[in-house]
N, C-alpha and C positions, 0 to 999 in steps of 0.2 A: 421535905420530900426529896427524893433523890433524883439522880440523873435519869434513871429509867422512867420515872413518872413524868418528868418534863419532856422527854422524847416521845412518850406515848401521847401526851397532851398535844404536842406540836403535830404529830402524825394525824390525830383526830381532827384538828383544825384544818390541816391540809386536805384531808378526805372530805370534810364538810365544804370547804371552798371549791374543790374540784366538782363535787356533786352539784353545788349551786351554779357553777359555771356551765356544767353539762345541761342542767335544767334551763338555764338562760339560752344556751345554744339551741336546744330543742324548741323552745318557745319562739325564738327568732326564725328558725327554719319553718315552723308551722305558719308563722305570720307571712313570710316571704312566699311560701307555697300558696297560701290563700290569696295573696295579692296577684301572684302569677296566674292562678286559676281565674280570678276576676278579669284580668287583662286579656287572657285567651278567650274567655267567654264574650267579652266586648268585641274583640277582634273578629271572632266568628260571626257575631251578629252584624258587624259592619260588612263582612264578606257576603253574608246572606242578603242584606239589603242591596248591596252593589250588584250582586249577581241577578237579583230579581229585576232591578232597573235595566241592566244590560239585556236580560232575556226579553223584557217587554219591548225595548228599542229594536233589537234584532228581529223579533217577531213582526213588528210593524214594518220594518224594512223588507223582510221576506214577503209579507203580504202585498206590499206596494209593488215589489218586483214581479210577483206572480200576476198581479192585475195588469201591469204593463205588458208582460209576456203574453197574457191571454189576448189583450187588445192587438198586439202585433201579429199574433198567429191568426186571429180572426180576420185581420186585414189581408194577410197573405193568402188565406183560404179564399177570401172573396175575390182576390186578384186571379188566383188559379181557376176558380169557377168561371170568371169572365173570360180568361184566356181559352179554357176548354170549350166554352160555348162559341167563341170566335173561331176556333179550329174546326168545330163541327160545322159551322156555317160555311167555312171555306171549303171543306170536303163536299158538302152538299152542293155548293156552287160549281164544283168540278164535275158533278154528276156521279160521284161515288160516295157511298155512305161511310166508308172508313178506309184506313190504310190497308187492312187485309184485303178488302175488295179491290183496291188499286193493284196490290201485288198479284191477286188472282187474275185480274185482267191482263197484267203484264206477262205472266206465265202463259196465259191462254194465247196472247198475241205471238209469243215465241213459238209455241207449238204449231200454230197456224202457219207461221213463216217457214218452219221446217217442213210441214206437210206440203206447202206450195213449192218448195225448192226441190222436192222429190227425194228427200233422204236426210239423214242426220249428218251434220258436220262434226268435226272433232270437238269444237268448243261447246256446241249445243248438247252433245251427249253427256258432258260432265256437269250439267246444271243439276242442282239438288231438286228433289221434288218439292212442290209448293206445299206448305202446311195446310192440312184440311181441317176445317172447323176450328176447334179450340186447341189443336195440337201445336206443339212447338216444332220449329225446324230442327232437323237432325244436324248435330254439330260434329265436325271432324275432331278426332282426338289428336292432341299435340304430342310430339315426341320430345322427351326430356333428355 
């Protein structure tokens, strides 16, 4: 055989060797990809378990905090109720049923004092009218 036949035989052998190497490389890549897929799946499962445990812990903490907050608010509301009842009793002891009634009495006393004095003075004329019923007092507008 000649030189051409030997060259073609060597070329065929190289092609077969390269093909075999390529198939080995593809097989190795598939194996590594499968291993990576299994590792990622395991890692995601660990994350899921860890997140579930964390969620249960934080939920228990939040529920505990809420119950503490409810207890605190309940205590504060009871204290406010007690304070308000004490205030009502104090107003009743003064002979007036409320702050508004005391303000009305004060305005009425001023009006009587003006009537007894025989006229209006400069300071009394500037007093705002007392709020009637559930109305709010008129406020002066501010200059900016």
